[in-house]
N, C-alpha and C positions, 0 to 999 in steps of 0.2 A: 579240535583248536576253535574257539568261538569265533565267527568271520566278523570283520569291521564292518561296522556302518557305512556307507557307500555316503560323497561327498552331497548326493543331490538328497537321501535320507537326513543328512545333518540340517540340511539349510530347511528342509520342511518344516522344523517347529516355529523361525523366524519366520515364513511366510505364513502362517497364518495366523500368527499374531500378530502381520503386517495388514491380513484381511479383515480381523476383528475389529480394527481402529480403523475400518473405514465408514463405520456404523455410527454418525455423530448425535448429539443430544439436539434436542430441537428447542426451542426457547420463544416467547412471544416478543416479539416485534425486535428477533436476532435479526444480526447481519451490518451490514458497513450504512455507517450515515456518514452524508457529509460532511466533510471539516473546512475551517479555513483556520489556521496560525498567524499570526501577523508579529514580526518585532521591530519594535521602532527604535530608529537611533538619531541621533543628535536629536534626542528629545527636548522639548520648551521645560522650565523651570513649572515646579508647580503640578497639579495636577492633570493629566489629561486624559480624557473622552477620548475612544476610538470607534467608528461603527460604519457600517457598507452603506451605501447608497446605490440604488438601483432603481431600476425603471418600469420594475412592476407593479403594479395596482396596488394601492395603501387599502390595509383591512379594514373592513368595519368596523372592528371589534377591537380600539385602542389598546395596548397592553397596561396591564396595569401595577405592574411592578416595576414603576421605576421611582417610588417613595424616597429613597435611599441614596439617591444623587444629588449633587450639590443642582439646585433648579439655574443657577445664575451659567451653570456650565452647560446642563442639559439645551437650554436656551440660546446659546452661543450656537454647539452643535445644531441645531434644528433650523437655524440661519441656513444652511446649506441646503439643506429643502428648495425644492422651486423649478418649474421647466419641468414636472415629468417627473423630479428626482425625489424619493425619499429615503428615509432611513429607515433598515432592512429590521434593526432591532428594536431603536428608541419607536418608532412609529408601528412598523410592523407591516407585512405584506400580505395579500389573500394568501389561503391556502395553507400548507402546515406551521408552525411556529419556526422562529429561530432558536436555539438556544444562546448561553453564551453572557458578555458581562463589559460595560462600557470601560470597566476600568480592568486594568492588567492582572493579570493571575500571579501567585506567587514565585514563580518561574519569570516574571516579567514581560511574560508575550499576549497579547489578547486572542480571544480563541470563541471561534463561533461553529454549531455545530447544528446537525436536525436535518432535513428534507428543504424545511424554506432558506434553508441558504443559499442566497440568491445564486446564477452561475456566472453571469457578466453585475462585476459591479468596480466603482469606484472609491478605494480608499477614503474619507472622512474624518476629522480629528479636529479637536477642539481644546483650547483653555478658558476661561473667563473672559481673558483681554480678546482671543485670537483665534478665528475659525479658517480650517483647509480643509480643501479637498481636492483629490489628483484628479488631471483633466483626462487620463490613458483610464479606459475602460479593461479590469484586467476582468480577463476568462478564465475564470477557475477548472481545473481538473477536477477529479471527486475529491482526493486528500492534496492541500496543497498548504505548503509554508514559503509567506515571503516576505520582504523586509521592505518599509515603509520607512522614508528618508525627511523627517518634519520639515529641516531647513531647504531641502532642493526639492521638497515636496515630490515625493517620486516614488514609485514602488521597483523592485526587482525578485526574483526566486533568491530563496534562501540558499540554494546550492545550485551549483551550474548541470544544467539534463546532463550534459555526458556524463559528469562525476556520479550523479544520482545513480544513470543508468548501470554505471560499474559494482556500486556498490550493491543495489539489489541485486545484480547479478550474481556477487559473491556471497550471497545471503540464502540463494539454494542451490548455488554451482559446490558449494564445499560440504555442506549437509549429506548432497548428493556424491560427491566422489566416498565421504566415509561413508554410508550405507551402504553403496552397490560396490565398493571398494569388497568389506567386507563380505558380500556376497560373490562375489568373483572369485577370492579364497575361498570362499565354504566349496563351490562346483566345481575347486581344483584346479584352476586357470596358476601359471605358476610364472612363464617364461616369460622374460624380458619385452619382449616383440608384444605377446597380448597383452602387457601392462600398458605400452605405448598407442595400440591400439583402444584400449580404454581410455585412456585418458585422452585425446583426439578427440570420439565419438562422443564422449561427454562434456566437454566444453563446448563443438559445434552443436550439440542438440540443446543444450542450456541458452548457448545466445540465441538460437533462433526461439525456443521458446520465448525468451523476454522479447525479443521482438514482436513474436505474432500476440504476444499477450501485452503488448505497450500499449493500444490503441482500449483493450476491454477495461483496463486497471487503470486508466486516465478517467473511464465511464463510470467504473461501477464500486473503484476502491483497493486499492494495497490491504488485503483483510484476511486474517484469516482464514471467515469460515468462506467469506469471497473466494479464495484461494480453492476451495476445495470442490466449486462447482466450475469455475472458469475456465480451469486445468484440464479436465476428463479428455477433452477433445484433443486438447493438445500434446495430452499426453499417450493416446491411444495411437496418434502419428508418432511422438518419440519412438514407443515403443516398436512400431512398424518397420521403424527409420533402422534404429540399432540391434533388431532382431536379424536385417536382410546385411547390416553393417558386421556384427560377427560372425554371420555364418559365412559371408567373402572374405572377410580379412582376417580373423582369427586362425588357426591353423592348431590348436593344441581341442582336443578330446574330439568327440562327434558333433558333427553341422544339430542333430535334435538338441545336445546339449548346449551349444551356443546359445541356439533361439528359447531353450527353454529360464538359460540367464537372462534374459533379456526379459520376456516375461516378469519372472521372479520380478531381479532388481526391481523394473517401474513399477511394480505393485508395494513393493517396501520402502522406496526412498518418496511414491507420493503420497501413501500413509503416511510415515517415517517424517517428513521435510513438514507436514502439518505444523507440529508443533513444535519445533523451532523460529519458525518462522509467524507463532503467535506469539511468542519468548519476543519474539526480534521486531513485533510491529510497532510499540511505541516509539520506536529509531526510528521505522521505515519509513513512517508516515511524519516523521521531524524532518526528514530533508528538504 
């Protein structure tokens, strides 16, 4: 009678596929860029221009891409400069450029990006008749979405930080549970107690991962490319923690299989989790 392949043998092809996924393709200027998205509420009637006031050194070569703007509104906006404050897009700062537009995009938001986006800035907005700048200095994370209230002349986060944390946690936890759950089953773990340990361990390690990576993400961006590099060290720690947890808490199968599962599952979730994060990137950075 033909011998039935072991669970480990059935899982091996999936593991090899995951390993192949770990080799990314490199592109010029690849990787995350700083981004600021601004939604305006209680906006005035008519055309509104919006820019970022910064205390950085103005460029010696002013931008020449302002020909299509209304000169009256542009002059009104520039009246906010002075006392060391310059407009990051309209005037420009020394160093890398700022990409964006003084006018809103099709979705109604203003967007500025690339390495010249100032870390600390004040939102400045103007119509032909009036110009306003927020008094409070906003210090951005790598990617941010803020709301500017024209009437109150204030800025606040678009999404409360705690809610943003749980949404981002779900974006990695759910794919992890699916991917590692399939491999858990392939390795032959079937008892309810084993699955309870699996669930608790994954929730705990994912929360730890997000808390540990919070500073890194705020400095270098929530981005599928960045995820690949920033998560390597935390993943090694998670593998060690999970290997110890499964070896001690799961009673099914041999200890070697439990540790082997932790290695295979983390390789798989790290590799395959890269792709759903890429698909969710636009949503995650909009929070």
